[in-house]
C-alpha positions, -999 to +999 in steps of 0.1 A: -138-548-027-157-574-046-140-603-062-149-631-086-133-665-088-116-677-119-099-710-124-062-709-133-038-736-143-039-762-115-051-738-089-081-715-083-072-678-080-091-647-071-091-619-095-098-584-082-123-562-099-096-534-102-067-550-121-059-516-137-047-505-103-023-534-101-011-527-137-004-490-127+014-503-096+038-526-114+045-501-141+053-476-113+076-502-098+095-506-131+099-469-133+112-467-097+137-495-104+150-479-136+151-444-121+170-455-090+198-471-111+201-440-133+201-416-104+230-435-088+249-434-121+242-397-128+247-386-093+278-406-084+300-375-083+277-357-060+274-388-037+312-391-037+316-356-025+288-358+001+300-391+016+337-382+014+346-412-007+374-416-032+368-424-069+376-461-066+355-465-035+324-447-049+326-467-081+313-497-062+280-480-052+264-484-086+280-518-091+265-531-058+230-519-066+230-532-102+247-565-096+221-572-069+194-564-095+211-588-119+212-615-092+175-613-084+164-612-121+167-650-126+159-657-090+126-637-092+113-664-115+116-689-087+102-665-061+073-655-083+064-691-091+068-702-055+051-673-036+031-655-063+039-620-077+018-602-052+036-615-021+070-609-037+063-573-049+046-561-017+074-575+005+101-561-017+084-527-020+082-523+018+118-533+023+129-510-006+111-481+010+128-486+044+162-490+028+159-458+007+148-438+038+177-450+059+205-450+033+213-413+034+217-415+072+243-443+071+280-435+074+309-456+061+314-473+027+308-509+039+273-502+055+263-482+024+273-510+000+255-536+021+223-515+020+226-509-017+229-546-023+197-552-003+180-523-022+190-539-055+177-572-044+143-557-036+141-533-066+152-560-090+120-579-085+099-549-098+109-552-135+106-590-143+073-594-125+058-563-142+055-576-177+041-609-167+014-593-146+005-567-172+001-594-198-021-617-176-042-589-162-052-566-190-077-577-217-063-581-251-080-550-264-060-530-239-028-548-242-013-523-267-020-495-242-002-515-216+028-519-239+029-482-247+028-472-210+055-498-202+077-484-230+071-448-220+079-458-185+114-471-193+125-447-221+113-415-205+127-424-171+161-432-186+164-398-204+148-377-176+169-390-147+198-366-155+175-335-152+158-350-121+191-355-103+203-320-112+169-306-099+174-324-065+210-311-062+200-275-070+169-273-049+172-299-022+202-322-014+220-353-025+198-373-001+169-371-025+189-394-049+177-421-024+146-405-010+131-403-046+124-440-044+111-439-009+087-411-019+071-431-048+072-467-035+043-462-009+020-453-038+032-484-056+024-505-024-011-491-022-018-498-059-005-533-056-025-540-024-058-530-040-051-541-075-032-574-075-051-606-068-046-628-038-033-662-050-030-694-029+004-710-025+010-736-052+005-772-041+032-798-047+023-822-076+038-857-071+038-863-109+061-833-116+098-826-109+103-810-075+109-772-075+144-764-064+163-732-057+199-743-063+198-739-101+183-704-097+210-696-072+238-708-094+225-688-124+219-657-104+253-657-087+269-664-121+252-635-138+259-611-109+296-620-109+300-615-146+281-582-143+306-571-116+335-580-139+321-560-168+312-530-146+346-528-129+368-541-158+378-508-173+388-493-140+408-523-128+425-529-162+405-561-171+425-593-170+455-577-154+433-577-122+429-608-101+394-596-090+382-594-126+396-628-135+381-644-104+346-628-112+347-640-148+359-675-141+335-680-111+306-665-130+311-687-160+315-718-138+283-711-119+263-703-151+275-736-166+266-755-134+231-740-135+227-751-171+239-787-164+217-789-133+186-778-153+191-805-180+199-832-154+172-822-129+146-802-148+129-774-128+091-771-133+093-733-130+115-730-161+108-739-197+139-731-217+125-749-248+100-721-251+129-696-256+145-715-285+124-698-311+137-679-341+119-646-333+127-648-296+164-652-302+165-624-328+145-602-305+171-609-278+197-595-301+175-565-309+170-558-272+208-559-265+213-536-296+186-512-284+203-509-250+235-500-269+216-476-291+203-457-261+238-449-251+236-421-277+216-401-252+229-418-220+266-416-227+277-399-259+258-366-257+263-361-219+300-370-223+304-344-250+285-316-233+300-322-199+336-328-209+340-306-239+315-277-233+315-278-195+278-282-192+263-287-157+240-317-152+209-295-152+219-280-186+226-315-200+193-327-186+174-300-206+190-312-238+181-348-231+144-338-223+140-332-260+141-370-263+123-378-230+092-355-230+078-365-265+077-401-254+041-397-240+025-387-273+048-406-296+046-438-275+008-437-277+011-431-315+034-461-319+009-482-300-019-471-322+001-479-353+009-515-341-028-523-343-027-520-381+010-521-390+034-551-387+057-544-357+087-554-378+080-524-401+079-501-371+111-516-357+128-510-390+115-474-391+125-467-355+161-480-359+164-463-392+155-429-377+178-434-347+206-444-371+200-413-392+202-391-361+235-408-351+249-402-386+240-365-383+256-364-348+288-381-361+295-348-379+299-329-346+328-306-339+341-290-308+321-258-314+287-277-311+266-268-281+234-281-266+212-263-292+232-281-320+216-314-310+180-301-312+173-314-347+189-348-341+172-351-307+138-346-324+146-373-350+157-396-322+126-387-301+105-402-330+128-432-336+132-444-300+096-449-291+089-465-324+117-489-319+111-497-283+073-500-285+076-522-316+103-543-299+081-549-268+051-554-290+069-580-310+079-598-279+043-599-266+030-610-300+053-640-297+039-648-264+003-645-277+009-666-308+026-694-288-002-695-262+023-688-234-001-663-217-022-693-206+009-710-191+022-689-161+055-708-161+063-698-197+054-662-189+076-661-159+105-677-178+100-652-206+101-622-182+130-635-162+150-642-193+145-608-209+152-591-176+186-608-176+192-600-212+182-563-206+206-558-177+235-579-191+230-564-225+230-529-211+261-535-191+278-551-221+270-521-242+281-495-216+314-515-211+320-516-248+312-480-252+335-469-223+364-490-238+357-477-273+357-440-262+390-446-243+407-463-272+395-439-298+405-409-277+440-423-274+442-430-311+431-394-321+453-379-295+483-398-310+474-388-345+468-351-336+500-352-315+520-362-346+511-328-361+521-308-330+558-308-337+579-284-317+597-273-348+566-268-370+557-233-380+520-239-373+528-251-338+551-222-331+525-196-343+499-212-322+521-212-291+531-176-297+494-166-300+485-184-268+515-169-250+506-134-262+471-138-249+482-146-213+515-126-212+499-097-194+487-119-166+517-142-160+548-130-178+571-154-160+552-186-169+534-175-201+554-199-223+548-229-201+511-221-197+508-218-235+522-253-239+496-266-213+467-248-232+479-263-265+479-298-250+444-292-236+433-282-271+447-315-285+429-334-258+396-316-265+398-323-302+407-360-295+377-364-272+354-347-297+365-371-325+361-401-302+325-391-294+319-386-331+332-421-337+308-434-310+278-420-329+291-437-360+294-470-341+258-467-328+247-461-364+264-493-374+246-511-346+213-498-360+222-514-393+228-547-375+193-543-359+177-538-393+193-570-406+180-589-375+145-574-380+145-584-417+153-621-406+123-623-382+094-645-393+059-631-397+036-642-369+004-660-378-020-638-358-013-600-359-026-576-333-057-565-352-069-601-352-060-606-315-080-575-305-109-584-328-112-619-313-110-605-278-137-579-285-159-606-301-155-629-271-164-600-247 
């Protein structure tokens, strides 16, 4: 394969003649990382049964994998700057493949958790190093296509994972929850090998502060501990648990220590001043909000269909595919629009449509089924790619206008920061939604229970009707069973109302996003000028 030298910042680097292969490889890596996390979440019940684990034991599986990904997010900035993205990604991909192949053959909770931590550490490097490589490898005239493929990668994988896990369970076995990653990663390795450039190791500069790993370690450990506390908080009853208190306190202390160390002994691989920009901070809020908004398809709809209507994962997956499958066409359409339309307008339109869909879903009742969500899913299928593509496009436009693409350290800082925001924001949103659903279900159950009075004529008539329906099958216990069925009806209605409230909450979050978008400043150079300048230079 022929190469041509190109001078980088401080070092000469060799650029391959096939950077597109590298771009496809890192995009595939981001998809594998996202998909593996979702498969563990969706398939937790199946894994629990197959591995003979209790509910509390199995709950640590997803926590172990995702907390390790959170740890490696900030630390990948250090590794990428020290060793280069190619070395880090290839090494991590090989180890991830081996771990995913061996994991289904391991017995016992402790060995499984150790291997999941190692798998999270390797897969966690895929995401933050993806965006920086895509931005530095693709010509500006193709950058919008790269953004579209990146957005399609993430949104489609998130919505399609439920159907994929159900397909594996129906046609193969639970082991494919792990082997899915092992099947795809070798292709990623081949693409990275032939598509990513070889870079020499950076040389020490006596005039600059020395690169150190301690600050990264403190920040990574702090973020991982806070993530564990958020993920396990609801199950362990929050601050009534010593484990949760210890994780929160230790995580906050380590994060503070990392910040103090950075300002006392600046690290040349991080430029936090670059992040203190108006649009960057507002887009951080938008990213956290977007992760919360996606819970409409990740939590609210599956929760309703599974708990209320008794849908199997495969049936729920078919409903969610109404959002996932259109991403390919709509994502490319959103990319084309960004060339001529201000991304802020697309962001507003996207969140507006998602908010409209959630307002429509907030009217749901216990008689709704999967087909009842078709119209709102279609609206959401248009809104989500508009919002996500425009959000990523706005982030990239910030990088372009600040000249950060010519400064590898700023690009790595940017990618590591938004990887941390993405994971922490997603966990904050999921934790908040889980708590919200629990509290609202209890509230509605209490309110509905006030109306179910043993002396009320409506209650008596309802009990008599239920008793008459089951009298022929169990004459001796018909009255008791009628009471149980009535309690189940109250619980069903309470959960339905709680899910409806969750859609209303997501709609409010969309309004917050619209306010944040309206406060964003207009960038000096839009995409059409960036692309025109690149075409003229070529």
